[in-house]
N, C-alpha and C positions, 0 to 999 in steps of 0.2 A: 504494500500500500504506500508506494512512494508517489512523488509528483514529477512526471516526465513531460506532461502536456499542461502548459499554463493556460487558464481560461480567464477572460475578463468578465466583469459583472454583466455587461450588456449581452455578451455571447450566451451566458448561462440563462439570462432572463428570456432570450429568444428561444432557447432550447426548452425551457420549462413551459412555454406557451403551448407545447404539444401535449401537456398533461393537465389533469384536473387537480393540481396541487396548490393552487392559490399563488399569491405574490411571493417573490423571493425576499427573505428577511436578512439572511446572512449565509456565508459559505467560507470554508477553510480547508486547505490542503492537509492531508493526513501523512505524517512522516513515519510510516511503518510498512513492513513488507518490502518486496523487491521487484514485483512483476508489473503491476498496473498502476495507473494514476487514480487516486481516490480523493474525494472531497466530502466532508460533512456539509450537508445542505439543509437549511432551515427555511421552511415556507409557512404560510398562514395555516396550512393543514398538518404541520408536524415536522419531525426530523427524519432525514433520509441520508443515504449514502449514494453518491454518484460515482460510478466506476467508468473510466475510459480505458479501453483494452488496448494495450500497446503491442501485444503479439498474438492474442487470440483472435481468430478470424470469425466472420459472420456465419460460416458453416458449422462451427462447433458451439457457438454461444447458446443456441436453443437448447442443446443438451444440458448445459449447466443450469440455465435459468428455469427450464421445465422441471429439472430434478429438485431444485430449491422449492419451487411451487408445490411439487408433489409431496415433499416432506412436510412442508408447512400445512398443507391441506389434510395431512394425516396426523397432525398434532405435534410434530417436532418443532422445537423452538428455533426455527430458521427464518431468515429474512425473506419474506415473500416479495418477488419482483413486482414492480409497479408497471401496469400496462398503460400505454399512451392512449390518445383519443382514437386511434385506429385499432386498439386492442393488441398492440405489439409490445413485446418486452424490450426490443433492441431498436435503437435509433443511431443516427450518425452525429458526431460532434467533433469538430476539427478534423474531418475526414477519417475519423476512427469510430469503430463501434462503441456504443455507450449504453449503460443501463442504470436504472435507479431502483434501489430496494429500501424498504423501511428500516430505519435505524433501530436496533434492538437495545433493550435496557441492560444495564450492568456494565462491568468493566473486566478487562483481562486479569487473571490471577497468575502472575509470573513467578510467585513463590508458593506453589500449591501444597496442600497437606493431603492426607489419605482420603479425607472426605471429598475433596475436589476430584481426586483421581478416581474414586468410585463412581462419582457422578458422570465423569467423562467416559468411563468404561461402559456404563449402562446406556448412555446416549449413543455411543458408537454401535453397540449391538442393536439398539432400536433402529438406527439408521440402516444397518445391514438388513434387518428384517423387513422394514418398510420398503426398502429398495427392491425387494423381490417382485413387487408389482409395478415397478417402473419399466416402461417399454423401450426407453432409449438405449443405444449401444454406442460406446466410444472406447476404442482400444487405448491402453495406457501409452501416452506419448513419451514417457520416460522408461521405455523398454530397453532391452539389452542393446539394440542398435544405437539408441541415444547414449547409453552408458559408454559404449566403445568410442563413439564419435567425440563425446565430451572429454573422455580420458585422453584421447589423442591430442585434443586441442590444448589441454593444460599440462601435458606430460613434461615438456621441457622446462616448465617453471618449478618443478618439484625437486626435492633432494633425491639422492640415489636410494635412500631407505624408503622414501615415500613412493618412488617409482616402482620399487620391488613390491611393496605392499599393494599398490594399485593393480599391478599385473596379476598378483596372486588372487586378489579379490574378484577380478573379472573372470578368471578361470573358475573360481568357486561359484560365482554367480551363474555361469553357463551350464551347470549340471542339470540333468533332467529331473523333473518333479513328477509325482504321481498324477495320473490323468484326471482323477476324480476329486481333486481338492476343490472345496466350494469357492465359486466365483460369484461376483455380483457388482453392484455399483459401490465404489469406495470414495471416500473424501480425499485421501492420499496426501493430506497436509494438515491433519488435525493437531496442530501445535498449540501451545499455551496462548499464543496471541490470536488464535482463531476461535476461542471459546469465551463466552461472557458469563460472569457470575454476579449475583447480587447477594451479599453476605456469602453464604456457602451453597446457595441454590444456583444451579445452572440455568441461565436465562436465554442463552443464544449460542448458535454455532454459525460461523460466517466463513466467507472466502472459499467457495466451492469450485474455483476455477482451475483446479487440478483434478477434479472428479473424473472418474473413468470406470471402465469395467476391468476388474482384475481380481486377484486372490483376496478374499476377505481377511485372511490371516496376515497378508502383507500390510493392510490398512491398520490392523491391530499393532503390528510391529512398529510402524511409523509413529503411532500414538504413544506406545510404551517408551520408545527411545527418547522422546522429548519429555513427557509428563513424569516419568519415573527415574529420570537421570539424577544421579548424585554427583559428588565430586569426581573429577577426572574421568567422566564418562561411565563410571560404574552405576549400577542400578540401586536405587533405594528400595529395598525389598518390602518394606511396609507399604509404600506407594504401589509397588508392583502387584503385591497380593491383593490389595484393595481393588485395583483396576481390573485385574483378571477375574477375580471372583464376581464382581458386579457385571462384567461382560457375560459370563457364563449363565447368569440368572436369565438373561434374555435370549442367548443363543448358545446351545451346546456345541462343543467342538466335534468335528468329524474325526473318526478314529485315526486317520493318517495325519492330521494337522500337527499333533505334538512331535511327530517324527521330523518335520521340516521347520520347526520353530526357530532353531538357530540359524538356518538358512535365511528365513524371512527377516530376522533381526539384523543380520549382516547386510542383506540386500537393501533394506531400508536405510541403514547408516551410510552405505556406499552411495546411494542415490543423492542424499543431501550433502555429503562431503563433496561430491563432484559438482553439484549445482552451485554450492557456495564458492568453490575454487574458481569456477567459471565466472561468477559475478565479481570475484576479487580481481582476477587477472584481465577480464574483459568487461569492465563496467559500462553500463549504459549512461548516456548523458541525461541529466534531469535537474530540475530546479531544486527539488528536495530528494535526496536519495539515501537509502538505508541499506548498507551491505553488512551481512552477518558473517561472523568469524568462522571460517571453514575448519579451524582447529578443534572447535567444539565437537564436530562430527567425526573428525579423525580420532579424537580420544574415545568417542562412543564406539566407533568401529573397532579400535584396538581392544577395548574392554569386552566387546561381544565376541571377538576372536578368542580372547583368553578364557572367557566363561560366559555361557548363556544359560539362564535358569530353565527349569522344567516349565511346561505350559500349565500343568495342573498343580494345585496347591497341596 
């Protein structure tokens, strides 16, 4: 949620004329995240988030926005996209696709406890269950081909030890998995800054613009790696047990999922180590940018290689 595309007040007012949201009262760029341009927008009818998509194309946006609407319509605390006067979720702003969603209550919990982790685990499992009735299909753009392409791009910027580690992890990542592991719609980026809390109650899940169809267990691994991380990448086992236990209340694990749990934890860590390396060495221009430290996920990956816990408690 950085600002790469600057918009003037008059431009935003013209854009908002295509919605039934009332007059613009204020707007402010959001200095979080790394992919899209985001603004908080306040109108006579409430508070909203405007997203201008820097890399996502018109062809994939309906998948994300329809999934958000699907979850919201089924009781999940997700931001429902706002339709324009033509009943479309997507419009053009500054020659780029843009969408508006209602702003959710609460704030990010960047230093969670086990109660927060349990709430996130339960919500993720609910999302996976509700996603079974969603008809959209989009393959994961961060597949092994993206892994290899990104690794090649950043390789020369790494130390010899990091290069060796990267080569070994890509080899590990390419191993074959059982054919019948559960798949479905995943969030793929359920980090601490994408969940809202009010006190200790989960009030919102945001930023679905990495959502895709992939292994459900991979989505759980992405979530665990961030929410349950302790010092130097190791897991906080109290947080881990709380999140996994709450997840299982809503969705029982497939018999083969525990067998590939270590693989998923390492695959999830590798994906974010690489994306953060790419953002560090090849940053995009922007008025407000926020680049996250890739060493955080290098430490997580090293910790998962050394030890990955059992999936069951």
